[in-house]
C-alpha positions in Angstrom: 0.0 0.0 0.0 1.4 3.4 -0.9 1.9 6.3 1.4 -0.9 8.2 -0.3 -3.3 5.3 0.2 -2.4 5.5 3.9 -3.3 9.2 3.9 0.3 10.3 4.3 1.5 12.8 4.9 -1.3 13.9 7.2 -2.3 17.5 6.3 -2.0 19.9 9.2 -3.1 23.3 8.0 -1.5 26.5 9.1 -3.9 29.4 8.4 -1.0 31.9 8.4 0.5 30.2 5.3 -0.7 30.6 1.7 -3.5 28.2 0.7 -2.0 27.5 -2.7 1.4 27.9 -4.4 2.6 27.6 -7.9 5.6 25.4 -8.6 7.8 26.6 -11.4 9.3 23.3 -12.7 12.9 23.8 -14.0 13.9 20.2 -14.6 14.0 20.2 -18.4 16.1 23.3 -18.5 18.1 23.9 -15.3 17.9 20.2 -14.3 19.4 18.9 -17.6 21.7 21.8 -18.6 24.7 20.4 -16.8 24.4 16.8 -18.0 27.6 15.8 -19.7 26.0 13.2 -22.0 23.6 14.6 -24.6 20.0 13.8 -23.7 18.0 13.0 -26.9 15.5 15.6 -27.9 12.7 13.1 -27.9 13.5 12.2 -24.2 13.4 15.9 -23.3 10.0 16.3 -25.0 8.6 13.3 -23.3 9.9 14.5 -19.9 8.0 17.8 -20.4 4.8 16.0 -21.5 4.9 13.8 -18.4 5.6 16.7 -16.1 2.6 18.6 -17.6 0.4 15.4 -17.2 1.4 15.3 -13.5 -0.2 18.6 -12.9 2.7 21.0 -13.1 1.3 24.1 -14.9 4.6 25.9 -15.4 7.4 23.9 -17.0 10.6 25.7 -18.1 11.3 24.0 -21.4 14.7 25.1 -22.7 17.1 27.9 -23.2 18.0 29.8 -26.4 21.6 30.3 -25.4 24.5 29.8 -27.9 25.2 26.0 -28.1 28.9 26.8 -27.3 27.9 27.8 -23.8 25.4 25.1 -22.9 25.7 22.2 -25.4 23.0 20.2 -23.7 20.4 22.8 -24.8 21.6 23.1 -28.4 18.4 21.5 -29.6 16.0 24.3 -28.5 14.7 24.8 -32.1 14.0 21.1 -32.4 12.5 20.7 -28.9 10.2 23.6 -28.5 7.9 22.9 -31.5 7.3 19.4 -30.0 5.8 20.7 -26.8 4.6 24.3 -27.4 1.0 23.3 -27.8 0.7 21.7 -24.4 -1.9 23.4 -22.2 0.7 24.7 -19.6 3.1 27.6 -19.3 6.4 26.9 -21.1 8.9 29.7 -20.3 12.3 29.7 -22.0 15.5 31.3 -21.1 16.8 34.1 -23.5 20.3 35.6 -22.8 20.0 38.5 -25.2 18.1 39.9 -28.2 19.3 37.1 -30.5 17.9 34.5 -28.1 14.7 36.4 -27.9 14.4 36.5 -31.8 14.8 32.7 -31.8 12.2 32.2 -29.1 9.7 34.6 -30.8 10.2 32.8 -34.1 8.9 29.6 -32.5 6.0 31.2 -30.7 7.2 31.3 -27.1 4.8 33.2 -24.8 7.1 33.5 -21.8 10.8 34.2 -21.5 13.3 34.7 -18.7 16.6 36.6 -18.5 19.4 35.6 -16.1 21.3 38.2 -14.1 23.8 38.0 -11.2 24.0 39.7 -7.9 27.8 39.4 -7.9 30.5 40.7 -10.2 32.4 37.3 -10.1 29.5 35.3 -11.3 28.4 37.9 -13.9 31.9 37.6 -15.3 31.9 33.8 -15.3 28.4 33.4 -16.6 27.9 36.4 -18.9 31.5 37.7 -19.4 30.2 41.1 -18.3 29.9 43.2 -15.2 26.7 43.3 -13.3 25.7 46.6 -14.8 26.8 45.6 -18.3 24.6 42.6 -18.1 21.6 44.6 -16.9 22.2 47.0 -19.9 22.2 44.0 -22.2 18.9 42.7 -20.8 17.1 46.0 -20.9 16.3 46.0 -24.7 15.5 42.3 -24.6 13.0 42.8 -21.8 11.5 45.8 -23.5 11.0 44.0 -26.8 9.5 41.0 -25.1 7.0 43.1 -23.2 6.1 44.9 -26.4 5.5 41.6 -28.0 3.1 40.7 -25.2 5.3 38.1 -23.5 5.6 37.5 -19.8 9.2 38.1 -18.6 10.8 36.5 -15.6 14.1 37.9 -14.1 16.4 35.3 -12.6 19.0 36.6 -10.1 21.9 34.2 -9.2 24.1 34.3 -6.1 21.6 36.0 -3.9 22.8 34.4 -0.7 26.5 33.6 -1.3 29.1 33.4 -4.0 31.9 30.8 -4.4 34.4 33.5 -5.2 33.2 36.4 -3.1 31.7 34.7 -0.1 28.8 36.4 1.7 26.8 38.7 -0.6 25.5 41.9 1.1 21.7 42.1 1.2 21.7 45.6 -0.2 23.7 44.4 -3.2 21.0 41.8 -4.0 18.2 44.4 -3.5 19.9 46.8 -5.9 20.0 44.3 -8.8 16.6 42.8 -8.0 15.1 46.3 -8.1 16.8 47.0 -11.4 15.2 43.9 -12.9 11.8 44.9 -11.4 12.1 48.5 -12.8 13.1 47.0 -16.2 9.6 45.4 -16.3 10.2 41.8 -15.3 6.8 40.4 -14.1 8.5 37.9 -11.7 11.8 37.9 -9.9 13.3 34.6 -9.0 15.9 34.8 -6.2 18.5 32.1 -6.6 20.5 30.4 -3.9 22.9 29.1 -6.6 25.3 27.4 -4.3 22.8 26.4 -1.6 24.2 28.4 1.3 21.1 30.2 2.4 19.5 29.7 5.8 16.0 30.7 6.9 16.9 33.8 8.8 18.9 35.1 5.7 15.9 34.3 3.5 13.5 36.3 5.7 16.0 39.2 5.9 16.3 39.5 2.2 12.6 39.2 1.5 11.9 41.9 4.1 14.6 44.2 2.6 13.1 43.8 -0.9 9.6 44.7 0.5 11.1 47.8 2.1 12.7 48.7 -1.2 9.3 48.6 -3.0 9.4 45.1 -4.4 6.2 43.3 -3.4 6.2 39.7 -2.3 3.7 39.0 -5.0 6.4 39.5 -7.7 9.0 37.2 -5.9 9.8 33.6 -6.5 12.5 31.6 -4.8 15.0 29.1 -6.2 16.8 27.0 -3.6 19.6 24.4 -4.0 20.0 21.7 -1.4 23.8 21.7 -1.1 23.7 21.9 2.7 20.3 20.3 3.2 18.5 23.7 3.8 16.3 24.0 0.8 13.0 22.9 2.5 13.7 24.9 5.6 14.4 28.0 3.4 11.2 27.2 1.4 9.2 27.2 4.7 10.7 30.5 5.7 9.6 32.0 2.3 6.1 30.5 2.8 5.9 32.2 6.1 6.7 35.5 4.4 3.9 35.0 1.9 5.9 33.8 -1.2 3.7 31.7 -3.5 6.0 30.8 -6.4 8.7 28.1 -5.8 11.2 26.9 -8.4 12.0 23.1 -8.1 13.4 20.4 -10.3 11.7 17.0 -10.7 13.9 14.3 -9.1 16.3 17.0 -7.8 18.1 17.2 -11.1 20.5 20.0 -11.8 23.2 22.3 -10.7 25.0 25.2 -12.4 27.8 24.8 -15.0 29.4 28.0 -14.0 29.4 27.4 -10.2 31.1 24.1 -9.5 30.1 24.0 -5.9 26.4 24.1 -6.8 24.7 20.7 -6.3 21.1 19.8 -7.2 18.0 21.9 -7.2 15.3 21.4 -4.6 13.5 18.3 -5.7 9.9 19.0 -6.8 8.7 15.8 -5.0 10.3 16.8 -1.7 8.6 20.3 -2.0 5.2 18.8 -2.8 5.4 16.3 0.1 6.1 19.2 2.5 3.3 21.4 1.0 0.9 18.5 1.1 1.6 18.1 4.8 0.9 21.8 5.3 -2.4 21.4 3.5 -1.2 23.8 0.7 -2.6 23.1 -2.8 -0.2 22.6 -5.7 -2.3 20.8 -8.3 0.4 18.2 -8.6 -0.2 14.4 -8.7 2.7 13.2 -6.5 2.5 9.6 -7.7 2.6 10.6 -11.4 5.4 13.1 -10.7 7.4 10.4 -8.8 6.9 8.0 -11.7 8.2 10.6 -14.1 11.3 11.2 -12.1 12.0 7.5 -11.8 11.6 7.2 -15.6 13.9 10.2 -16.2 16.5 8.7 -13.8 16.4 5.5 -15.9 17.1 7.6 -19.0 20.1 9.2 -17.3 21.3 5.9 -15.9 21.4 6.9 -12.2 19.0 7.0 -9.3 17.2 10.2 -8.3 18.7 12.2 -5.4 15.2 13.1 -4.2 14.4 11.5 -0.8 10.7 11.5 -1.6 11.3 9.8 -4.9 13.4 7.2 -3.3 10.9 6.6 -0.4 7.9 6.3 -2.6 9.4 4.3 -5.4 11.0 1.9 -2.9 7.6 1.3 -1.3 6.0 0.8 -4.7 8.7 -1.8 -5.6 
């Protein structure tokens, strides 16, 4: 008998928390981008279809970066037409106007740009200073908005940087505010190397509110390097955040930050949210089966504790 059949986890509702959250599934893009062996386009498309069927209404499909920088995502033009008619949101990453042109040509309806809170990561990831990168994104964001697209702004290294160490909160606020003023609808705060703790999360969210960035425009993107991703997610929930990035099966890292380990596993997040009585619309059994299937394609087990627990009980 499965955990779900036994009524587990038992929901215990906290009325102070949001009643529903939206999970921004990043597995097909952020989860796969660092894989050394090329994943066939057909497998990626099936992965996206299965995630959508499991109830995830936002699935980040791919990235229109130059193949030289992220070879795993070189098939964006072949992949996106195979999934673009799914009845879910399918945002794609665009690094610049050329990337936007490619996304627009294929009918993308949502795009994201990728900034950094630190100079070191901006140099490593974009070969620009923080301000030069923001200047590059401005016309891309403007054109996307004019074309009627939703635009997300990712911000990396919000809680720590492998070269610079601790990142001052005011530094993160400055760059986040710049993306907000540029017109980004949603701002995803990335704990790229997984060093955040709950108090730091609350302090940053409070500082952003005080600077005029409302919680309603904020998403969070935690990595589980030090086992803090769920604790940090709960702290964000307590602050009123309702958009959480996660990766099915805990896939992913960052090719430009070698200390970055996997993203928060979507299944682990859903298990916690279910126990809090918070709606996600996700079928946990179907999602777990999808991650088990994807792990088989990659030839290794999923790092997600929930996937391991549920699939073990099923077997």
